[in-house]
N, C-alpha and C positions, 0 to 999 in steps of 0.2 A: 484665503481659501477655506478657512476653518468654519465660519458661521453656517453656511448653507449645508455643509456636510453634517455638522453636528446636530442640525435641527431636523434631520430626517425623522418622520414619525415612524412608529413601530410598523404600522401597516404598509407604509411606503417602502420601508426596508425589506419587509417580507415579500412585497410585490417584485422588488428588484432581484432579490436573491432566490426566491422560491421557498415554499413552505418547508422543504426538506434541506435547505441550504444548497450552496453551489459546489460543495466538495472541496473548496479551497478558500483560503482567506481572501477577502476582497477589501479594497481600499475604501473603507467607509467610516470607521470609527476615528476618533480624534488622534489616537496614537498612530494610526496608519496614514493619516494626513501628514503628520510630522515625519513619518518614515520616508515619504516620497519627496520631502523637502531637501534640495541639494545641500543645505547647511544643517540638516537634521542629524539624528543619531547614527544613521547608516554611513555617514561620511567618515567617521572615525572609528567605528566599531565593526568587528567581524564576528561571524558566528563562532561560538566557543566549541571546544572539542571535549570528548569523553574517551576514556580507555575502552578499547574494543576487546572485551573479555581478557584473557590471559595472553593475547598475542603480542603485547607490547606496543601495538599500534594505537594511535589516537585518531578518532574520526570526528568530522563535524557533526553536530547534533541535528543538523538539517541537511538532507541529501537530495541531489537532483535526480528525479525519476526519469528514466529514458524510454518509457513505453510510449513514445511519440516520435514523429518524424522531426528530427532536429536539423535537417539539411539547411534550412533557411534561418536557423536560430543560433548562428555562431556568436553574435553579439550577446545573446542571452547567456551562453556558456561563459563568455568572457566576463560578464558582469557577475555571474555566480562565483567565479574564482575570486574576484575582487572583494566580494562580500564574505568570503570564507566558506562558501558552500562547496566543499572539496570532496565529499563522498558522492561519486557518480555511479549510478546504477543503470545497466542496460542488459540485453540478452541477445543471444543468437537469433531468436525468432522475432524480436521487436521490429515492427514496420518492415518486414521482409529483409532485414539486415540494414536498413537505412539509418537506424538509430546508431548502431555501431560505426558505420561508415562516416556519419556526421561527426561523431566524437573523434574518429581517426583523422578526419580533415582538420579538426580543431588542433589536435596535437601536432600535426604536420606544420601548421601555421604558427603555433605557439609551443614549441618543444620544451621550453623551460617549465611550462605549466604541468607537463606530465608528472614531474616529480612531486608536485603539490597535491595531485589528485589521488585519492584512494579509489581505485577503479574496480568495479564489480561487473562481471557478466555471468551468463548462465547457459547451461547445456539443456537442450530439450530432451535428453535421454540420460538414463543412468547406466546404459551399457558402455563398458570401458572403451570398446572400439569406436563407438559413435561419439563418446565424449572427446576422444582424441581428434576426430575429424572436426567436430564443432569448435574445439579450442583452437585448432590450427586456423580455421576460417576466421574466428573472432579476432585472434591476434593480428591477422592480416588486415582485416577491416579496420581495427582500432589503431593500426600503425604503431604497435608497441611490441616489445619483446616479452612482456609479462603482464598479468593482471594481479591485483592485490588480493582479490577474493573471487573464487570460482564456485558457483552454486550449481547444484542440480535443481532444475525448475519444477515447481508444483508437486513436491513430495507430499503424499497423504498417508503413507505407511512406511515408516523407517525400517522396520524389520524385513520388509519385502524389497524395498528399493535401495537401501544402503547395505551392501553386502561386503564381505571381506575383500573381494576383488576391487571394490570401490576405494577402500583404504589404500590398497597396494597402488592403484592408479594415482591417487592423490599424492602419496609419498614420492612416487617417481617424478611426477610433474614438479613437485616442490624441489626435489634434488636437481632437476634440470634448470630451475630458475624461471620456469614458465608461469607458475602461480606461487603466491606467497602463502595463502590460506585457503581452506576448503570448507564447504558447508552446503546448505540447501535453503530453498524458499518453500513456504507452506501456506496454503490458503484453506485447507480443510483438515479436520482432526488435529488442529494445531497443538492442543495441549498434550495429547499423547505423543505427537512427533517430538515435541520439546523434551518430554520426559525420557523418551527412548534415546534421543541424541545425547542427553546428559549421561546416560548409562554407558554409551559407547566409549566415551573418554577421549576421543580424538577429533571430534568436530570443532572447528574453529569459530564458525559463525552461522547464524540463521537469520533469515528475513521472514517475519511472521505477521499475519494479520493481528493487530493489537490496537484497541481503541477503548473509549469510555464505555462502550457496551460490553466488551469482553474482559476488561482488566480487573473487574471486581469479583469475578466468579472464583470460588475456591480452587477449581481445577486450574485456571490460568495462573493464579497466584502461586500454586505449588510448582507449576511447570516453569515459570520464570525464575523462581527461587532455585530450582534444581539446576537450571542452566547457569545461573550466576555462580553457584557453588562449583560447577564443573568448569568454569572459566570460559564459557561460550559467549561471544559477542552477539548481542541481539539488536536487530534493526526492525523498527515497527513500520508496517505499511497498512493501507486501508484505514488510516487514522480518523477520517471524517465519518465513517460508518453511516453512509447514506442508506436510505431505506425506501421501499416501494410504498409510497404514501397513497397511491391510487387505489389500494385495496381497503382503505378505511371507509366504513359505511357513513360515518359522520365527518365529512370533510371540514365543516366549520369548526368542530371541536379540535381536530388535528391542527388546523391553521392557528387556532388560539394558543395551542401548546407551543408552536413554533414562535409565535409572537412573544409569548412569555419568556421563552429561552433567549430570544434576541434582546428583549427589553432588559433582562437581568444583566447581561454582559456588556451591552452598550453603555449602560449606566456606569460600569466600572472602567470604560475606556477601550474596550476591545470587542471584537465580534464573537459570535458563538463558535465560528470556525477557529479563531485564535484560542478560545477556551479549550477546544478539543485537542489542539496541539499541545497546549500547556499541561493538560491533564496527563497526556502520555509521557511527556518529559518530566513530570513530577516523580516518576519512578526512576531512580538512579541506575537501576539494572538494565534500563533500555539505553543503549549507546546512542541511538539517534533515530530520526524519522526519515523515511524516503517518501518524497512527495513529487508528483508530476506537476511541474510548474511551466505551463506553456507560454506564459507572457511575462514581460518585465514587471507589470503591475502585481501579479501574483507572487513573483519572486521577491519583490520588495516587501510585500505585505507579510509573507511567511517569515522572512528574515526579521522583520519588525516584531513578529510574534515571539520568536525564540530569543530575541535580544531583550525583550521586556522582562524586567525583574520582578514584576508584581505576581506573587504566587496565587493560585486559586485557594480559596478558603475551604475548610471542611464542609461548610454549607454549600459552596459552589459545587463541590464534588458530589455531595448528596443530591443536589438539584439535577446534575447531569445523569446520575444513576436513576433517579426517579423518572426523568424524561426517557431514558433508555427502556425502562420497564414498561412505560405507558405506550411506547411505539414499537415494542418488540416484535409484534406479528408481521412487521414489514421488513425485518432485517434477518438475513441468513447468517447464523453464527458459525457456519462451517463444520458443524458436527455431523459429517456425512455418514459416519459409522452407524448412526441411529436410524435416520430415514432410509438410507440405502439398504440396510440390513433387512428392513421390513419388505423390501422389494427384491430380495435375494440378489442384489447387485445388478439388476437388469437395467437400471437407469442411473446415470451419474448425476444425481439431483444437485449436488453441491456445485459441480462444474457448470451445469445448465443455468443455475441461479446466478453464478458469477458472470456468465456471458450475457445474460439478460441485464445484469447490473451495468456492464460495460455499455450496452446499447441504450438502455432507458435512462440511466443516471449519469453516465459519463459522456454520452453522446458519441461514443466511438463505434459507430454503426458497422462499418465495413470489417473492422477487426473482430467484433462480436460474431458476425455472420461467418467469417472464415473459421474461427475457433469452433463454432457450432457444427460446421460441416465436416470437421475432423472426427466427429462422433459418427460411428457407422449408421448407414441409412435405416437399417431395421431397428436400431436402438432409438433413433430420432422419432420414428413412427410410433413407437410405444408411448410417447408422451401424451398422445391423445386417446390411447386405448387402455391404459392401466388404471385401475382404481387405486388412488393414492390415500385412501382413508386411513390405512394402517400406518403409513409414513407420517401422516398429519397427526395421528394420535401420539406418536413418539417424539414429535418435534417440541422441544422445550420452549420455542418461541411462539408456538401455535400459528405457524404460517399456513396460508391457504396454498399448499404445495401443488395440488391438482390444478388450481386456476393459474398459478404461475407457470407450470409446465405447459399448459395449453397455450398460454400467451406467448411463451418462448417459441413454441413450434410455429405459431402463426406469424410471429415477428421475425424470427431468425432463419426460418427455412426458405431462404431466398437464394436460389442457385445463381442468380445474376451477379451476386456479390461474393460468392464463395471462391 
């Protein structure tokens, strides 16, 4: 099986995976061929664990992302357990509840596995009354008496969204045995959210956007270090850092950069997607990665990536950093406080950018449209009427925000899918 796979040319590989990568590791490089071999390393090894902050819990360094319909993927969940992928992440809102229900069906069929899983779900609201309703429903769907970690979803301002009443609510649910730990997820203003959480002194865990594009900034380094000192467990998401390549004027040049990236890492025996996972796990303050793995092939490949003991060299890390800088104008770094302040908060730029990412880069069209339509109609209409030049001037990535907002409106403003 090895020869033909190993002999893929750089351009053939790029043609298969796309210039920006597929967002997950694919079974292409030699190590991944070995990983899918029944007699290979995955037969005897399982994903290692790391301490989750000061909680005393240990979690698998690779987690199963549940932002997908897992109803027909019970075998995938079973295999994840066997491979040691025991951090499972879901949310009240994922797939209209089908994600939680699918995990619940699994636990009903394999009740012994519930004790092996570090189970995470999320509330769509920070209001204590609503959190109680969401938690009750989530526990019923998941067919369990408790979750290991309960998040408030999509926090962008800790000082506004995490209030004293939130702590009181979390302490009560812990005392009742309904949650073990509490925290939040964040896609925007991540660095400030992490710093503010560290100051609170009672947050147990955070899931944050963190990847080779974000990890080298001074702000992110300070934020992660602050959380480590505060004993907060950190889970990384959005680790592939896909970008909107279609806004590059010179498509040939961008394609050459992607080929160069692929060529470098395939020569070392793994794909660029593997390299991106390994870069994140190179920071011991990151407890693990949450990855949406919709197929057995991707599950096996990601497991192979985290089992591989070959570290990235300092030259590899510099290469990834240089690639990030060269392609920065296609990637939203989530610093919403900058661009949105220029618009007086009239447009949730960071959220719209994320929904467009789900649609264009993840192929999750219906979910992206549904999220977009949760934005008030008058706000959505502003996307084609506002001058975004001030926001673009403040964007450290130099993104064409106006063009992206116009594209989002044309692409996502589809009432048939809402």
